[in-house]
Wavefront OBJ file of the C-alpha trace (Angstrom):
o trace
v 39.809 -16.700 -8.746
v 38.259 -18.429 -5.615
v 40.206 -19.374 -2.739
v 39.231 -21.740 -0.176
v 40.913 -23.531 3.065
v 39.037 -25.836 5.418
v 38.160 -23.134 8.039
v 37.207 -20.376 5.434
v 34.636 -20.212 2.839
v 35.433 -19.679 -0.998
v 35.217 -15.995 -1.763
v 35.506 -14.697 -5.103
v 37.953 -11.782 -6.171
v 37.185 -8.299 -5.716
v 36.426 -8.122 -9.769
v 33.770 -10.636 -9.407
v 31.790 -9.269 -6.585
v 30.152 -6.508 -8.122
v 31.796 -3.654 -5.585
v 31.397 -0.252 -6.640
v 28.363 2.125 -6.654
v 26.057 -0.499 -7.940
v 27.128 -3.448 -5.654
v 24.548 -2.203 -2.600
v 21.630 -2.037 -4.444
v 22.046 -5.056 -6.294
v 22.970 -6.900 -3.309
v 19.630 -5.364 -1.556
v 17.672 -6.136 -4.236
v 18.574 -9.597 -4.309
v 17.900 -9.930 -0.482
v 14.769 -8.100 -0.790
v 13.009 -9.194 -4.066
v 9.412 -8.540 -3.121
v 10.411 -5.342 -1.319
v 11.847 -4.347 -4.544
v 9.223 -5.147 -6.751
v 6.689 -3.597 -4.865
v 8.896 -0.430 -4.821
v 9.476 -0.467 -8.575
v 5.424 -0.872 -9.174
v 4.904 2.088 -6.394
v 7.606 4.388 -8.583
v 5.706 3.618 -11.980
v 2.285 4.326 -10.259
v 3.809 7.377 -8.954
v 4.867 8.850 -12.471
v 1.539 7.550 -14.165
v -0.601 9.557 -11.583
v 1.570 12.203 -10.950
v 1.319 12.938 -14.693
v -2.573 12.392 -14.950
v -2.895 14.527 -11.643
v -0.988 17.437 -13.052
v -3.047 17.337 -16.375
v -6.017 17.486 -14.360
v -4.602 20.221 -11.942
v -3.722 22.436 -14.949
v -6.576 22.219 -16.581
v -9.191 23.095 -13.377
v -6.825 25.612 -12.126
v -7.816 28.654 -14.443
v -11.684 27.652 -13.577
v -11.654 26.715 -9.579
v -8.220 28.071 -8.425
v -5.317 26.253 -7.072
v -6.374 24.656 -3.953
v -9.841 23.375 -5.341
v -8.074 22.267 -8.516
v -5.518 20.174 -6.278
v -8.178 18.714 -4.431
v -10.200 17.581 -7.010
v -7.183 16.257 -8.965
v -5.869 14.060 -6.142
v -9.625 12.882 -5.542
v -10.090 11.957 -9.292
v -6.526 10.043 -9.037
v -6.746 8.272 -5.705
v -9.153 5.673 -7.113
v -6.981 5.325 -9.778
v -3.585 5.478 -7.991
v -4.917 2.858 -5.421
v -5.987 0.120 -8.047
v -2.760 0.564 -9.813
v -1.008 0.033 -6.775
v -3.285 -3.149 -6.085
v -2.380 -4.347 -9.412
v 1.226 -3.528 -10.335
v 2.847 -2.856 -6.984
v 1.323 -5.721 -4.800
v -0.169 -8.152 -7.501
v -3.868 -8.234 -6.053
v -6.082 -9.196 -8.996
v -9.267 -10.106 -7.620
v -11.936 -7.609 -6.198
v -11.884 -8.886 -2.833
v -11.871 -6.114 -0.183
v -11.658 -3.783 -3.365
v -14.117 -1.443 -1.743
v -12.087 -1.202 1.697
v -8.769 -0.583 0.001
v -10.277 2.159 -1.875
v -11.889 3.572 1.195
v -8.090 3.455 2.820
v -6.308 4.550 -0.330
v -8.656 7.851 0.276
v -7.418 8.524 3.665
v -3.576 8.365 2.362
v -4.921 10.685 -0.419
v -5.636 13.180 2.317
v -1.853 12.741 3.379
v -1.179 13.855 -0.223
v -3.972 16.383 0.003
v -2.629 17.922 2.913
v 1.149 18.293 2.010
v 0.468 19.843 -1.585
v -2.239 22.050 -0.084
v 0.030 22.815 2.640
v 3.140 24.062 0.132
v 0.458 25.918 -2.201
v -0.661 27.716 0.986
v 2.673 28.809 1.701
v 4.034 29.390 -1.916
v 0.721 31.582 -2.515
v 1.869 33.825 0.880
v 5.357 33.660 -0.383
v 5.114 34.410 -4.238
v 1.344 35.366 -4.627
v 2.335 36.058 -8.226
v 3.794 32.594 -9.015
v 3.311 31.115 -12.358
v 1.447 27.440 -12.864
v 4.632 25.988 -13.585
v 5.821 26.978 -10.361
v 2.529 25.602 -8.657
v 3.059 22.238 -10.271
v 6.359 22.073 -9.040
v 5.451 22.158 -5.451
v 2.497 20.155 -6.177
v 5.084 17.436 -7.397
v 7.667 18.205 -4.537
v 4.787 17.612 -2.181
v 3.743 14.513 -3.563
v 7.591 13.298 -3.372
v 7.599 14.405 0.124
v 4.314 12.245 1.177
v 5.512 9.303 -1.158
v 7.455 7.833 1.391
v 5.085 7.958 3.983
v 2.137 6.498 1.436
v 4.316 3.485 0.509
v 4.693 2.750 3.989
v 0.790 3.122 4.602
v 0.104 1.134 1.317
v 2.325 -1.923 2.211
v 1.924 -2.242 6.210
v -2.000 -0.868 6.249
v -3.974 -1.098 3.223
v -2.276 -4.209 1.471
v -0.719 -5.928 4.330
v -2.438 -9.075 3.596
v 0.163 -9.545 0.700
v 3.208 -8.422 2.496
v 4.296 -12.070 3.388
v 2.120 -13.937 0.774
v 2.700 -14.552 -2.741
v -0.495 -12.840 -3.914
v -3.860 -11.687 -2.242
v -5.541 -13.982 -0.158
v -8.707 -15.663 -1.239
v -12.182 -14.583 0.185
v -12.127 -17.532 2.455
v -8.609 -17.486 3.596
v -7.936 -15.588 7.007
v -5.762 -12.490 6.814
v -2.780 -13.040 9.630
v -3.111 -10.585 12.125
v 0.433 -9.815 12.514
v 1.211 -8.599 8.847
l 1 2 3 4 5 6 7 8 9 10 11 12 13 14 15 16 17 18 19 20 21 22 23 24 25 26 27 28 29 30 31 32 33 34 35 36 37 38 39 40 41 42 43 44 45 46 47 48 49 50 51 52 53 54 55 56 57 58 59 60 61 62 63 64 65 66 67 68 69 70 71 72 73 74 75 76 77 78 79 80 81 82 83 84 85 86 87 88 89 90 91 92 93 94 95 96 97 98 99 100 101 102 103 104 105 106 107 108 109 110 111 112 113 114 115 116 117 118 119 120 121 122 123 124 125 126 127 128 129 130 131 132 133 134 135 136 137 138 139 140 141 142 143 144 145 146 147 148 149 150 151 152 153 154 155 156 157 158 159 160 161 162 163 164 165 166 167 168 169 170 171 172 173 174 175 176 177 178 179
């Protein structure tokens, strides 16, 4: 039931406001729909690329060792990750600035490589006989640890041109300097 007085705005009763555990996320999503959509897309891409990367790692691990298998799988998945984030997370469909985005995506991949490679190094020294399942778990944890920084770099550095726009800028449109 809503109540109002001339000096107060209309307020809904507690049962209609969505109070409780899910109220904050729903309110945040309604205030930040673009960022929420980008985060959802980023999560989908992360799941896809992590699954592919883990498959490549598991296949290459016996041949090249854990560090090389990790590096090769991350490099191979980097182009896919950047392309999927272009399309799914940030809505960029054209080929404009594709090479630049991919080069920057490789720099971002180095963050994940340093996190996962360092984690594998620590694992190897702490438990030299760790199973491949343990190695995969360490890689996933390393990727999760780097994901926040990766999203921030994608949003504010690589794809900053779409942060305030509805879609990617056409080739002839200038990219705002303050984005």
